[in-house]
CHARMM internal coordinates of N, CA and C (Angstrom, degrees):
IC EDIT
DIST 1 N 1 CA 1.4907
DIST 1 CA 1 C 1.5214
ANGL 1 N 1 CA 1 C 107.79
DIST 1 C 2 N 1.3093
ANGL 1 CA 1 C 2 N 121.79
DIHE 1 N 1 CA 1 C 2 N -36.60
DIST 2 N 2 CA 1.4529
ANGL 1 C 2 N 2 CA 122.32
DIHE 1 CA 1 C 2 N 2 CA -172.03
DIST 2 CA 2 C 1.5792
ANGL 2 N 2 CA 2 C 108.55
DIHE 1 C 2 N 2 CA 2 C -100.66
DIST 2 C 3 N 1.3348
ANGL 2 CA 2 C 3 N 115.41
DIHE 2 N 2 CA 2 C 3 N 142.55
DIST 3 N 3 CA 1.4462
ANGL 2 C 3 N 3 CA 120.65
DIHE 2 CA 2 C 3 N 3 CA -178.13
DIST 3 CA 3 C 1.5445
ANGL 3 N 3 CA 3 C 112.81
DIHE 2 C 3 N 3 CA 3 C -102.32
DIST 3 C 4 N 1.3395
ANGL 3 CA 3 C 4 N 116.98
DIHE 3 N 3 CA 3 C 4 N 9.76
DIST 4 N 4 CA 1.4691
ANGL 3 C 4 N 4 CA 120.16
DIHE 3 CA 3 C 4 N 4 CA 177.85
DIST 4 CA 4 C 1.5480
ANGL 4 N 4 CA 4 C 107.52
DIHE 3 C 4 N 4 CA 4 C -64.78
DIST 4 C 5 N 1.3251
ANGL 4 CA 4 C 5 N 117.44
DIHE 4 N 4 CA 4 C 5 N 142.81
DIST 5 N 5 CA 1.4241
ANGL 4 C 5 N 5 CA 120.87
DIHE 4 CA 4 C 5 N 5 CA -178.35
DIST 5 CA 5 C 1.5729
ANGL 5 N 5 CA 5 C 115.03
DIHE 4 C 5 N 5 CA 5 C -62.00
DIST 5 C 6 N 1.3255
ANGL 5 CA 5 C 6 N 114.56
DIHE 5 N 5 CA 5 C 6 N -42.75
DIST 6 N 6 CA 1.4680
ANGL 5 C 6 N 6 CA 120.05
DIHE 5 CA 5 C 6 N 6 CA 169.69
DIST 6 CA 6 C 1.5111
ANGL 6 N 6 CA 6 C 107.27
DIHE 5 C 6 N 6 CA 6 C -95.76
DIST 6 C 7 N 1.2538
ANGL 6 CA 6 C 7 N 119.69
DIHE 6 N 6 CA 6 C 7 N -159.27
DIST 7 N 7 CA 1.4932
ANGL 6 C 7 N 7 CA 119.67
DIHE 6 CA 6 C 7 N 7 CA -179.93
DIST 7 CA 7 C 1.5559
ANGL 7 N 7 CA 7 C 106.55
DIHE 6 C 7 N 7 CA 7 C -70.16
DIST 7 C 8 N 1.3457
ANGL 7 CA 7 C 8 N 114.93
DIHE 7 N 7 CA 7 C 8 N 160.30
DIST 8 N 8 CA 1.4467
ANGL 7 C 8 N 8 CA 120.29
DIHE 7 CA 7 C 8 N 8 CA 178.32
DIST 8 CA 8 C 1.4682
ANGL 8 N 8 CA 8 C 108.29
DIHE 7 C 8 N 8 CA 8 C -68.31
DIST 8 C 9 N 1.3732
ANGL 8 CA 8 C 9 N 116.66
DIHE 8 N 8 CA 8 C 9 N 143.53
DIST 9 N 9 CA 1.4783
ANGL 8 C 9 N 9 CA 119.73
DIHE 8 CA 8 C 9 N 9 CA 175.14
DIST 9 CA 9 C 1.4427
ANGL 9 N 9 CA 9 C 113.57
DIHE 8 C 9 N 9 CA 9 C -53.07
DIST 9 C 10 N 1.3327
ANGL 9 CA 9 C 10 N 119.03
DIHE 9 N 9 CA 9 C 10 N 145.55
DIST 10 N 10 CA 1.4939
ANGL 9 C 10 N 10 CA 120.10
DIHE 9 CA 9 C 10 N 10 CA 176.75
DIST 10 CA 10 C 1.5530
ANGL 10 N 10 CA 10 C 103.87
DIHE 9 C 10 N 10 CA 10 C -64.52
DIST 10 C 11 N 1.3529
ANGL 10 CA 10 C 11 N 113.47
DIHE 10 N 10 CA 10 C 11 N 158.48
DIST 11 N 11 CA 1.4522
ANGL 10 C 11 N 11 CA 124.23
DIHE 10 CA 10 C 11 N 11 CA -170.34
DIST 11 CA 11 C 1.5632
ANGL 11 N 11 CA 11 C 107.38
DIHE 10 C 11 N 11 CA 11 C -64.96
DIST 11 C 12 N 1.3031
ANGL 11 CA 11 C 12 N 118.39
DIHE 11 N 11 CA 11 C 12 N 104.55
DIST 12 N 12 CA 1.4484
ANGL 11 C 12 N 12 CA 119.63
DIHE 11 CA 11 C 12 N 12 CA 172.69
DIST 12 CA 12 C 1.5377
ANGL 12 N 12 CA 12 C 111.77
DIHE 11 C 12 N 12 CA 12 C -132.61
DIST 12 C 13 N 1.2612
ANGL 12 CA 12 C 13 N 116.26
DIHE 12 N 12 CA 12 C 13 N 3.30
DIST 13 N 13 CA 1.5224
ANGL 12 C 13 N 13 CA 122.19
DIHE 12 CA 12 C 13 N 13 CA 175.50
DIST 13 CA 13 C 1.5241
ANGL 13 N 13 CA 13 C 113.67
DIHE 12 C 13 N 13 CA 13 C 75.28
DIST 13 C 14 N 1.3525
ANGL 13 CA 13 C 14 N 115.57
DIHE 13 N 13 CA 13 C 14 N 0.40
DIST 14 N 14 CA 1.4993
ANGL 13 C 14 N 14 CA 116.63
DIHE 13 CA 13 C 14 N 14 CA -178.91
DIST 14 CA 14 C 1.4683
ANGL 14 N 14 CA 14 C 112.22
DIHE 13 C 14 N 14 CA 14 C -116.92
DIST 14 C 15 N 1.3192
ANGL 14 CA 14 C 15 N 120.95
DIHE 14 N 14 CA 14 C 15 N -42.00
DIST 15 N 15 CA 1.4663
ANGL 14 C 15 N 15 CA 121.56
DIHE 14 CA 14 C 15 N 15 CA -176.65
DIST 15 CA 15 C 1.5114
ANGL 15 N 15 CA 15 C 113.97
DIHE 14 C 15 N 15 CA 15 C -91.44
DIST 15 C 16 N 1.2714
ANGL 15 CA 15 C 16 N 120.84
DIHE 15 N 15 CA 15 C 16 N -12.27
DIST 16 N 16 CA 1.4423
ANGL 15 C 16 N 16 CA 123.61
DIHE 15 CA 15 C 16 N 16 CA 178.26
DIST 16 CA 16 C 1.5566
ANGL 16 N 16 CA 16 C 109.55
DIHE 15 C 16 N 16 CA 16 C -79.51
DIST 16 C 17 N 1.3428
ANGL 16 CA 16 C 17 N 114.71
DIHE 16 N 16 CA 16 C 17 N 158.04
DIST 17 N 17 CA 1.4776
ANGL 16 C 17 N 17 CA 118.47
DIHE 16 CA 16 C 17 N 17 CA 179.67
DIST 17 CA 17 C 1.5385
ANGL 17 N 17 CA 17 C 111.46
DIHE 16 C 17 N 17 CA 17 C -127.86
DIST 17 C 18 N 1.2956
ANGL 17 CA 17 C 18 N 118.59
DIHE 17 N 17 CA 17 C 18 N 162.90
DIST 18 N 18 CA 1.4274
ANGL 17 C 18 N 18 CA 124.60
DIHE 17 CA 17 C 18 N 18 CA -178.41
DIST 18 CA 18 C 1.5092
ANGL 18 N 18 CA 18 C 110.05
DIHE 17 C 18 N 18 CA 18 C -74.40
DIST 18 C 19 N 1.3254
ANGL 18 CA 18 C 19 N 112.86
DIHE 18 N 18 CA 18 C 19 N 131.87
DIST 19 N 19 CA 1.4863
ANGL 18 C 19 N 19 CA 120.87
DIHE 18 CA 18 C 19 N 19 CA -179.83
DIST 19 CA 19 C 1.5986
ANGL 19 N 19 CA 19 C 105.90
DIHE 18 C 19 N 19 CA 19 C -102.43
DIST 19 C 20 N 1.3392
ANGL 19 CA 19 C 20 N 117.15
DIHE 19 N 19 CA 19 C 20 N -43.25
DIST 20 N 20 CA 1.4432
ANGL 19 C 20 N 20 CA 123.54
DIHE 19 CA 19 C 20 N 20 CA -179.86
DIST 20 CA 20 C 1.4553
ANGL 20 N 20 CA 20 C 108.51
DIHE 19 C 20 N 20 CA 20 C -146.11
DIST 20 C 21 N 1.4103
ANGL 20 CA 20 C 21 N 116.64
DIHE 20 N 20 CA 20 C 21 N 131.79
DIST 21 N 21 CA 1.4227
ANGL 20 C 21 N 21 CA 118.82
DIHE 20 CA 20 C 21 N 21 CA 175.16
DIST 21 CA 21 C 1.5428
ANGL 21 N 21 CA 21 C 109.48
DIHE 20 C 21 N 21 CA 21 C -120.26
DIST 21 C 22 N 1.2708
ANGL 21 CA 21 C 22 N 114.14
DIHE 21 N 21 CA 21 C 22 N 137.36
DIST 22 N 22 CA 1.4849
ANGL 21 C 22 N 22 CA 120.15
DIHE 21 CA 21 C 22 N 22 CA -176.90
DIST 22 CA 22 C 1.5628
ANGL 22 N 22 CA 22 C 106.65
DIHE 21 C 22 N 22 CA 22 C -132.94
DIST 22 C 23 N 1.3289
ANGL 22 CA 22 C 23 N 119.64
DIHE 22 N 22 CA 22 C 23 N 67.94
DIST 23 N 23 CA 1.4564
ANGL 22 C 23 N 23 CA 121.00
DIHE 22 CA 22 C 23 N 23 CA 179.56
DIST 23 CA 23 C 1.4581
ANGL 23 N 23 CA 23 C 114.29
DIHE 22 C 23 N 23 CA 23 C -58.63
DIST 23 C 24 N 1.3010
ANGL 23 CA 23 C 24 N 121.17
DIHE 23 N 23 CA 23 C 24 N -29.71
DIST 24 N 24 CA 1.4205
ANGL 23 C 24 N 24 CA 125.02
DIHE 23 CA 23 C 24 N 24 CA 176.67
DIST 24 CA 24 C 1.5416
ANGL 24 N 24 CA 24 C 110.95
DIHE 23 C 24 N 24 CA 24 C -62.45
DIST 24 C 25 N 1.3181
ANGL 24 CA 24 C 25 N 117.95
DIHE 24 N 24 CA 24 C 25 N -28.61
DIST 25 N 25 CA 1.4290
ANGL 24 C 25 N 25 CA 120.25
DIHE 24 CA 24 C 25 N 25 CA 178.75
DIST 25 CA 25 C 1.5314
ANGL 25 N 25 CA 25 C 113.32
DIHE 24 C 25 N 25 CA 25 C -105.10
DIST 25 C 26 N 1.3834
ANGL 25 CA 25 C 26 N 114.28
DIHE 25 N 25 CA 25 C 26 N -6.56
DIST 26 N 26 CA 1.4347
ANGL 25 C 26 N 26 CA 117.88
DIHE 25 CA 25 C 26 N 26 CA 175.60
DIST 26 CA 26 C 1.5283
ANGL 26 N 26 CA 26 C 117.53
DIHE 25 C 26 N 26 CA 26 C 86.46
DIST 26 C 27 N 1.3154
ANGL 26 CA 26 C 27 N 118.67
DIHE 26 N 26 CA 26 C 27 N 24.50
DIST 27 N 27 CA 1.5018
ANGL 26 C 27 N 27 CA 119.10
DIHE 26 CA 26 C 27 N 27 CA 178.71
DIST 27 CA 27 C 1.5272
ANGL 27 N 27 CA 27 C 111.44
DIHE 26 C 27 N 27 CA 27 C -148.25
DIST 27 C 28 N 1.3361
ANGL 27 CA 27 C 28 N 113.84
DIHE 27 N 27 CA 27 C 28 N 160.38
DIST 28 N 28 CA 1.4705
ANGL 27 C 28 N 28 CA 123.39
DIHE 27 CA 27 C 28 N 28 CA -177.74
DIST 28 CA 28 C 1.5260
ANGL 28 N 28 CA 28 C 107.01
DIHE 27 C 28 N 28 CA 28 C -138.75
DIST 28 C 29 N 1.3725
ANGL 28 CA 28 C 29 N 115.39
DIHE 28 N 28 CA 28 C 29 N 136.34
DIST 29 N 29 CA 1.4272
ANGL 28 C 29 N 29 CA 123.01
DIHE 28 CA 28 C 29 N 29 CA 178.85
DIST 29 CA 29 C 1.5552
ANGL 29 N 29 CA 29 C 108.61
DIHE 28 C 29 N 29 CA 29 C -99.32
DIST 29 C 30 N 1.2893
ANGL 29 CA 29 C 30 N 116.41
DIHE 29 N 29 CA 29 C 30 N 126.84
DIST 30 N 30 CA 1.4270
ANGL 29 C 30 N 30 CA 118.51
DIHE 29 CA 29 C 30 N 30 CA 178.38
DIST 30 CA 30 C 1.5333
ANGL 30 N 30 CA 30 C 109.92
DIHE 29 C 30 N 30 CA 30 C -99.43
DIST 30 C 31 N 1.3647
ANGL 30 CA 30 C 31 N 113.45
DIHE 30 N 30 CA 30 C 31 N 164.89
DIST 31 N 31 CA 1.5077
ANGL 30 C 31 N 31 CA 116.20
DIHE 30 CA 30 C 31 N 31 CA -171.42
DIST 31 CA 31 C 1.5526
ANGL 31 N 31 CA 31 C 112.69
DIHE 30 C 31 N 31 CA 31 C -67.78
DIST 31 C 32 N 1.3093
ANGL 31 CA 31 C 32 N 117.73
DIHE 31 N 31 CA 31 C 32 N -18.69
DIST 32 N 32 CA 1.4727
ANGL 31 C 32 N 32 CA 120.76
DIHE 31 CA 31 C 32 N 32 CA 177.71
DIST 32 CA 32 C 1.4831
ANGL 32 N 32 CA 32 C 113.96
DIHE 31 C 32 N 32 CA 32 C -85.22
DIST 32 C 33 N 1.3075
ANGL 32 CA 32 C 33 N 116.88
DIHE 32 N 32 CA 32 C 33 N 1.50
DIST 33 N 33 CA 1.4843
ANGL 32 C 33 N 33 CA 121.17
DIHE 32 CA 32 C 33 N 33 CA -178.67
DIST 33 CA 33 C 1.4654
ANGL 33 N 33 CA 33 C 114.43
DIHE 32 C 33 N 33 CA 33 C 97.96
DIST 33 C 34 N 1.3581
ANGL 33 CA 33 C 34 N 120.41
DIHE 33 N 33 CA 33 C 34 N -10.41
DIST 34 N 34 CA 1.4336
ANGL 33 C 34 N 34 CA 121.86
DIHE 33 CA 33 C 34 N 34 CA -179.08
DIST 34 CA 34 C 1.5322
ANGL 34 N 34 CA 34 C 110.34
DIHE 33 C 34 N 34 CA 34 C -71.42
DIST 34 C 35 N 1.3407
ANGL 34 CA 34 C 35 N 115.19
DIHE 34 N 34 CA 34 C 35 N 151.46
DIST 35 N 35 CA 1.4385
ANGL 34 C 35 N 35 CA 121.91
DIHE 34 CA 34 C 35 N 35 CA 177.20
DIST 35 CA 35 C 1.5767
ANGL 35 N 35 CA 35 C 107.20
DIHE 34 C 35 N 35 CA 35 C -119.92
DIST 35 C 36 N 1.3045
ANGL 35 CA 35 C 36 N 112.47
DIHE 35 N 35 CA 35 C 36 N 120.50
DIST 36 N 36 CA 1.5427
ANGL 35 C 36 N 36 CA 117.42
DIHE 35 CA 35 C 36 N 36 CA -179.08
DIST 36 CA 36 C 1.5119
ANGL 36 N 36 CA 36 C 107.31
DIHE 35 C 36 N 36 CA 36 C -109.45
DIST 36 C 37 N 1.3589
ANGL 36 CA 36 C 37 N 113.64
DIHE 36 N 36 CA 36 C 37 N 132.08
DIST 37 N 37 CA 1.4507
ANGL 36 C 37 N 37 CA 119.07
DIHE 36 CA 36 C 37 N 37 CA -177.79
DIST 37 CA 37 C 1.5261
ANGL 37 N 37 CA 37 C 111.10
DIHE 36 C 37 N 37 CA 37 C -103.78
DIST 37 C 38 N 1.3431
ANGL 37 CA 37 C 38 N 118.52
DIHE 37 N 37 CA 37 C 38 N 157.51
DIST 38 N 38 CA 1.3747
ANGL 37 C 38 N 38 CA 123.25
DIHE 37 CA 37 C 38 N 38 CA -175.54
DIST 38 CA 38 C 1.5436
ANGL 38 N 38 CA 38 C 115.79
DIHE 37 C 38 N 38 CA 38 C -62.70
DIST 38 C 39 N 1.2946
ANGL 38 CA 38 C 39 N 114.06
DIHE 38 N 38 CA 38 C 39 N -22.56
DIST 39 N 39 CA 1.4870
ANGL 38 C 39 N 39 CA 118.08
DIHE 38 CA 38 C 39 N 39 CA 176.41
DIST 39 CA 39 C 1.5001
ANGL 39 N 39 CA 39 C 112.43
DIHE 38 C 39 N 39 CA 39 C -84.05
DIST 39 C 40 N 1.3851
ANGL 39 CA 39 C 40 N 118.46
DIHE 39 N 39 CA 39 C 40 N 8.75
DIST 40 N 40 CA 1.3999
ANGL 39 C 40 N 40 CA 130.87
DIHE 39 CA 39 C 40 N 40 CA 178.61
DIST 40 CA 40 C 1.5409
ANGL 40 N 40 CA 40 C 113.29
DIHE 39 C 40 N 40 CA 40 C 78.64
DIST 40 C 41 N 1.2987
ANGL 40 CA 40 C 41 N 119.55
DIHE 40 N 40 CA 40 C 41 N 5.78
DIST 41 N 41 CA 1.4800
ANGL 40 C 41 N 41 CA 122.87
DIHE 40 CA 40 C 41 N 41 CA 171.68
DIST 41 CA 41 C 1.5009
ANGL 41 N 41 CA 41 C 109.41
DIHE 40 C 41 N 41 CA 41 C -73.99
DIST 41 C 42 N 1.3018
ANGL 41 CA 41 C 42 N 115.70
DIHE 41 N 41 CA 41 C 42 N 159.87
DIST 42 N 42 CA 1.5007
ANGL 41 C 42 N 42 CA 120.05
DIHE 41 CA 41 C 42 N 42 CA -174.97
DIST 42 CA 42 C 1.5897
ANGL 42 N 42 CA 42 C 107.49
DIHE 41 C 42 N 42 CA 42 C -142.95
DIST 42 C 43 N 1.3310
ANGL 42 CA 42 C 43 N 113.84
DIHE 42 N 42 CA 42 C 43 N 152.16
DIST 43 N 43 CA 1.4246
ANGL 42 C 43 N 43 CA 124.63
DIHE 42 CA 42 C 43 N 43 CA 165.13
DIST 43 CA 43 C 1.5642
ANGL 43 N 43 CA 43 C 104.83
DIHE 42 C 43 N 43 CA 43 C -117.12
DIST 43 C 44 N 1.3490
ANGL 43 CA 43 C 44 N 118.86
DIHE 43 N 43 CA 43 C 44 N 115.42
DIST 44 N 44 CA 1.4117
ANGL 43 C 44 N 44 CA 123.36
DIHE 43 CA 43 C 44 N 44 CA -176.11
DIST 44 CA 44 C 1.4787
ANGL 44 N 44 CA 44 C 109.45
DIHE 43 C 44 N 44 CA 44 C -81.26
DIST 44 C 45 N 1.3799
ANGL 44 CA 44 C 45 N 117.74
DIHE 44 N 44 CA 44 C 45 N 162.80
DIST 45 N 45 CA 1.4766
ANGL 44 C 45 N 45 CA 121.94
DIHE 44 CA 44 C 45 N 45 CA -179.36
DIST 45 CA 45 C 1.5590
ANGL 45 N 45 CA 45 C 112.06
DIHE 44 C 45 N 45 CA 45 C -58.62
DIST 45 C 46 N 1.3238
ANGL 45 CA 45 C 46 N 118.17
DIHE 45 N 45 CA 45 C 46 N -27.99
DIST 46 N 46 CA 1.4757
ANGL 45 C 46 N 46 CA 119.11
DIHE 45 CA 45 C 46 N 46 CA -178.94
DIST 46 CA 46 C 1.5780
ANGL 46 N 46 CA 46 C 111.13
DIHE 45 C 46 N 46 CA 46 C -86.77
DIST 46 C 47 N 1.2844
ANGL 46 CA 46 C 47 N 115.51
DIHE 46 N 46 CA 46 C 47 N 2.85
DIST 47 N 47 CA 1.5021
ANGL 46 C 47 N 47 CA 118.27
DIHE 46 CA 46 C 47 N 47 CA 173.77
DIST 47 CA 47 C 1.5591
ANGL 47 N 47 CA 47 C 115.55
DIHE 46 C 47 N 47 CA 47 C 97.75
DIST 47 C 48 N 1.3436
ANGL 47 CA 47 C 48 N 112.07
DIHE 47 N 47 CA 47 C 48 N 1.17
DIST 48 N 48 CA 1.5340
ANGL 47 C 48 N 48 CA 113.95
DIHE 47 CA 47 C 48 N 48 CA -179.49
DIST 48 CA 48 C 1.5744
ANGL 48 N 48 CA 48 C 108.51
DIHE 47 C 48 N 48 CA 48 C -80.71
DIST 48 C 49 N 1.3143
ANGL 48 CA 48 C 49 N 112.69
DIHE 48 N 48 CA 48 C 49 N 148.92
DIST 49 N 49 CA 1.4582
ANGL 48 C 49 N 49 CA 120.98
DIHE 48 CA 48 C 49 N 49 CA 179.67
DIST 49 CA 49 C 1.5657
ANGL 49 N 49 CA 49 C 105.57
DIHE 48 C 49 N 49 CA 49 C -102.66
DIST 49 C 50 N 1.3012
ANGL 49 CA 49 C 50 N 115.56
DIHE 49 N 49 CA 49 C 50 N 130.56
DIST 50 N 50 CA 1.4877
ANGL 49 C 50 N 50 CA 119.89
DIHE 49 CA 49 C 50 N 50 CA 177.53
DIST 50 CA 50 C 1.5379
ANGL 50 N 50 CA 50 C 105.73
DIHE 49 C 50 N 50 CA 50 C -111.17
DIST 50 C 51 N 1.3479
ANGL 50 CA 50 C 51 N 115.70
DIHE 50 N 50 CA 50 C 51 N 124.13
DIST 51 N 51 CA 1.4415
ANGL 50 C 51 N 51 CA 121.39
DIHE 50 CA 50 C 51 N 51 CA -177.65
DIST 51 CA 51 C 1.5112
ANGL 51 N 51 CA 51 C 112.20
DIHE 50 C 51 N 51 CA 51 C -63.43
DIST 51 C 52 N 1.3453
ANGL 51 CA 51 C 52 N 122.16
DIHE 51 N 51 CA 51 C 52 N 152.08
DIST 52 N 52 CA 1.4397
ANGL 51 C 52 N 52 CA 122.67
DIHE 51 CA 51 C 52 N 52 CA 177.11
DIST 52 CA 52 C 1.5245
ANGL 52 N 52 CA 52 C 112.80
DIHE 51 C 52 N 52 CA 52 C -57.45
DIST 52 C 53 N 1.3091
ANGL 52 CA 52 C 53 N 116.60
DIHE 52 N 52 CA 52 C 53 N 147.25
DIST 53 N 53 CA 1.4638
ANGL 52 C 53 N 53 CA 123.68
DIHE 52 CA 52 C 53 N 53 CA -179.16
DIST 53 CA 53 C 1.5233
ANGL 53 N 53 CA 53 C 107.54
DIHE 52 C 53 N 53 CA 53 C -94.70
DIST 53 C 54 N 1.3131
ANGL 53 CA 53 C 54 N 117.21
DIHE 53 N 53 CA 53 C 54 N 87.17
DIST 54 N 54 CA 1.4925
ANGL 53 C 54 N 54 CA 117.31
DIHE 53 CA 53 C 54 N 54 CA -175.19
DIST 54 CA 54 C 1.4763
ANGL 54 N 54 CA 54 C 111.46
DIHE 53 C 54 N 54 CA 54 C -84.89
DIST 54 C 55 N 1.3311
ANGL 54 CA 54 C 55 N 116.98
DIHE 54 N 54 CA 54 C 55 N 146.28
DIST 55 N 55 CA 1.4642
ANGL 54 C 55 N 55 CA 121.55
DIHE 54 CA 54 C 55 N 55 CA 177.96
DIST 55 CA 55 C 1.5033
ANGL 55 N 55 CA 55 C 105.74
DIHE 54 C 55 N 55 CA 55 C -108.00
DIST 55 C 56 N 1.3522
ANGL 55 CA 55 C 56 N 116.88
DIHE 55 N 55 CA 55 C 56 N 130.12
DIST 56 N 56 CA 1.5005
ANGL 55 C 56 N 56 CA 119.07
DIHE 55 CA 55 C 56 N 56 CA -179.77
DIST 56 CA 56 C 1.5178
ANGL 56 N 56 CA 56 C 110.93
DIHE 55 C 56 N 56 CA 56 C -57.23
DIST 56 C 57 N 1.3027
ANGL 56 CA 56 C 57 N 114.01
DIHE 56 N 56 CA 56 C 57 N 142.06
DIST 57 N 57 CA 1.4827
ANGL 56 C 57 N 57 CA 120.84
DIHE 56 CA 56 C 57 N 57 CA -174.81
DIST 57 CA 57 C 1.5636
ANGL 57 N 57 CA 57 C 113.22
DIHE 56 C 57 N 57 CA 57 C -53.81
DIST 57 C 58 N 1.3681
ANGL 57 CA 57 C 58 N 116.35
DIHE 57 N 57 CA 57 C 58 N -34.34
DIST 58 N 58 CA 1.4674
ANGL 57 C 58 N 58 CA 115.83
DIHE 57 CA 57 C 58 N 58 CA 179.87
DIST 58 CA 58 C 1.5520
ANGL 58 N 58 CA 58 C 114.45
DIHE 57 C 58 N 58 CA 58 C -70.15
DIST 58 C 59 N 1.3617
ANGL 58 CA 58 C 59 N 116.96
DIHE 58 N 58 CA 58 C 59 N -12.08
DIST 59 N 59 CA 1.4373
ANGL 58 C 59 N 59 CA 120.59
DIHE 58 CA 58 C 59 N 59 CA 175.78
DIST 59 CA 59 C 1.4966
ANGL 59 N 59 CA 59 C 116.30
DIHE 58 C 59 N 59 CA 59 C -89.76
DIST 59 C 60 N 1.3834
ANGL 59 CA 59 C 60 N 113.89
DIHE 59 N 59 CA 59 C 60 N -11.92
DIST 60 N 60 CA 1.5011
ANGL 59 C 60 N 60 CA 117.32
DIHE 59 CA 59 C 60 N 60 CA -179.94
DIST 60 CA 60 C 1.5336
ANGL 60 N 60 CA 60 C 109.48
DIHE 59 C 60 N 60 CA 60 C -72.61
DIST 60 C 61 N 1.3406
ANGL 60 CA 60 C 61 N 112.22
DIHE 60 N 60 CA 60 C 61 N 148.02
DIST 61 N 61 CA 1.4597
ANGL 60 C 61 N 61 CA 118.17
DIHE 60 CA 60 C 61 N 61 CA 177.54
DIST 61 CA 61 C 1.5357
ANGL 61 N 61 CA 61 C 109.27
DIHE 60 C 61 N 61 CA 61 C -75.32
DIST 61 C 62 N 1.3438
ANGL 61 CA 61 C 62 N 118.06
DIHE 61 N 61 CA 61 C 62 N 142.71
DIST 62 N 62 CA 1.3802
ANGL 61 C 62 N 62 CA 121.36
DIHE 61 CA 61 C 62 N 62 CA 177.99
DIST 62 CA 62 C 1.5127
ANGL 62 N 62 CA 62 C 107.94
DIHE 61 C 62 N 62 CA 62 C -119.78
DIST 62 C 63 N 1.3917
ANGL 62 CA 62 C 63 N 116.19
DIHE 62 N 62 CA 62 C 63 N 131.19
DIST 63 N 63 CA 1.4657
ANGL 62 C 63 N 63 CA 119.44
DIHE 62 CA 62 C 63 N 63 CA 175.63
DIST 63 CA 63 C 1.4457
ANGL 63 N 63 CA 63 C 111.58
DIHE 62 C 63 N 63 CA 63 C -72.72
DIST 63 C 64 N 1.3523
ANGL 63 CA 63 C 64 N 116.25
DIHE 63 N 63 CA 63 C 64 N 138.11
DIST 64 N 64 CA 1.4545
ANGL 63 C 64 N 64 CA 120.70
DIHE 63 CA 63 C 64 N 64 CA -178.23
DIST 64 CA 64 C 1.5307
ANGL 64 N 64 CA 64 C 113.08
DIHE 63 C 64 N 64 CA 64 C -87.02
END
COOR INIT
IC SEED 1 N 1 CA 1 C
IC BUILD
């Protein structure tokens, strides 16, 4: 699955790259096997589910 010359970097969100993107379905497959969802949730290569990282509404920027 991964095209890195050595083994794929461990899942850290920075060194991995996109293998397949499906924005119409709301998910992206990374080279280490993780699936990242548009709502910021994740399925890690070891099968763990990471809940979405939601920002409180009062912290969102508002256009003037």
